[in-house]
C-alpha positions, 0 to 999 in steps of 0.5 A: 888406825888413826888419821895421819898427822897432816894439815887441812890443805893436805886433806882437802887436796886428797879429797879433791883428787879422789885419793881418799873419801870423806867416809874413809877419813871419818872411819880413821878418826872414829877408830881413834876416837873410840879405840886409842889409848887415850880415847876414854879420857879424850872424848865425852861423846863421839858422834859416830852415826852423824859423822858417817852420815855427814861424810857420806853426804859430802862424798855424794856432793863431791862425786856430783861435782857440786862446789863444796864449802872449805871444810867439806868432809874433814873431821873436826872435834869440838870442846864440850862447851858448845851447844849442839842440837839434841846434845847435853852441854856438860862442860866436862862436869857431871853436875850437868848430866841431867841438864836438858839437851840443847834445842839448837846449835851454837853459832860456832857449830852452825858455821862448822856445819855450813862449812861441811865439817864432819863433827867427830864428837865432844872433847873432854876438858877441865871442868867448866874450863877453870884451869890451865892444866887439863886434869879432870876427876870425872872423865879422866885426864888424857896424857900428853903425846910426849913422854906417855910413860911418865904421864904428863898433862895435856894442858887445859882447859881444852885438853881433849881438843889437843889430844883428839888431834895428836891421837888422829881422831880429828884434823883440827879442834875447836876450843875456848880460851879465857886465860890460855885454854887454846894456846896452853894445850897447843904449846904443851902438845906440839900444836898450833893454836890461835886465840882471837880478839874475844868478840871476833867469834860469836859466843851465842850457845857457848857455856861461859866461864868469864863473859869478859875474857872468853874467846873461841879459837882453833887448835891445828897443825899449822898457822894456815889451818888456824887461819882457815878455821878462824875465817869459818868461825868468825864469818869473815873472808879467809885471811890472806896469808901472803908471804911477808918478810920478817926483815920488815918487822920488829918484835918486842920481847918483854923482860918483865915477868914472862921469863920468871920460873922458866925451865932450861928446856923452854929457855933453850928452845926460845933462845934458839928460835929467836936466833933463827928469826934474827937470821931471817931478818926480824928485829927483836927488841927487849923491853920492860912492860911494868904493867905485866907485873901489876896484873896479879895485884889487879886480880887479887880478889879473883878477877873477872873469872871469879866474879862472872863464874860465880854469877853463873854457878851460884845457885847450882854450886849452892845445891850440888857442890859435892858433885863439882871438882873441889879445885874448881868449886873453891875458885868459883866461890872466890867470886862470892866475896867480891863487891860491886866496887871491886868489879867496877875497879877491875873494869877501870883497871883493865882500861888503864892497864891495856892502854899502858901495854899498847903504849909500850908496844908503840913506843918500842916501834914493834908490831907484836910481842914475842915470848914463850907461851908457857915457861915450863914443859908439861909436868907429870899428872900424878904429882899435880893430882896428889898435891893441892899446893903444887896444883895451884902454883903450877896452874898459876905459872902455866896460865901466867903468860897467856892470860896477859893477852886475854886481859888486854883483849888482844889476839895471840898465836902459839906455834911449836919452836922445839926440835923434833923429838924434844919436849914440846915448847910453844912460841907465842906471837901476840898483838893488841885488840883487832890485830888478828889478821896481822898476827896470823900473817906474822905467825905464818912468816915465823912458822916458815922461818922456824 
């Protein structure tokens, strides 16, 4: 048994009506977290006792007629990067098994608890969040819900976050996104994921990958779910997803880079989605964004991720490298060769590059970018596990489109655009710094049209 696939609004209505209790929801989620086919590779820790206690408390308050917070009694999972009082933050690694438990909750966890969420447990991830594929040699790799027989990647780094939802162990999940780590697993697993402007959600108590690029966002089953979770995480009032007409909006489809290497399934799904949006009145404008083609060269020394992860890992990696995933360790070590001048050049390049991208969007008179989240469907795990060369090339390809909007410090939403039963494909609508509420509203309109 597991949670049936429904939205936050659905479960809130069921709880309010009394048709289901939080304890019943929580028991279904726990059964999936502990006993589903992907349970062992989806969760690093399951909080059965505290989840049941929280659920019972929410049921008691609801029965007494006490006004409840927006997530009251709803099972949520959190990525193994967020500090929880009394829990070890392992970041999907065995290197931190003997680390001291956190002495307090991260701000994200504090806000989830204040909103009444039942935290089911801590989800598996790529070690230290350093890959877009989701493979983990320490805790296993949960299989994508589509084509389980082949065994395909879930996407990363928030791999367990996505699978906790598809397995019915959580209504929604909280992940991090440094180069696509919320949007990639959402796209590959048929979910909706939101990457906010980086500083919209505080990262206090979150183990970092890149302090310049890290952002924190939700994975869920609808744009409305993501907007509600974003409001809790950011401490803002709920984004009003009032209906907007696509006829009043123009979207830029960049023809530079983002379609390179696209497979037939993703291409067909994207083109079909564009046709639907055009019929709904959206104006789709193809543009060139030459800045996109420059990013690989800008990051040629390893970029912010290598420099900033090396700063955090240098001592521990020097002492315990044998315990790291070798594919993670080798990328962290790139930061050791970076000079101060390389980092300063990177900062300057980012400002110039971001201004250029913003100008392209403005010159086209468009409200947002539209593109495939990932240019290929989820590849098989086994081939990537067995070949370093294939792992590296596939990782770069899958990260390529999402990471554009981390570097520009923008906001982006991935939502499903495939036909039911087909391989999951994500459609990304993305905007510039601080346009979070606009992107969520446009995303809701696109979701309704599709």
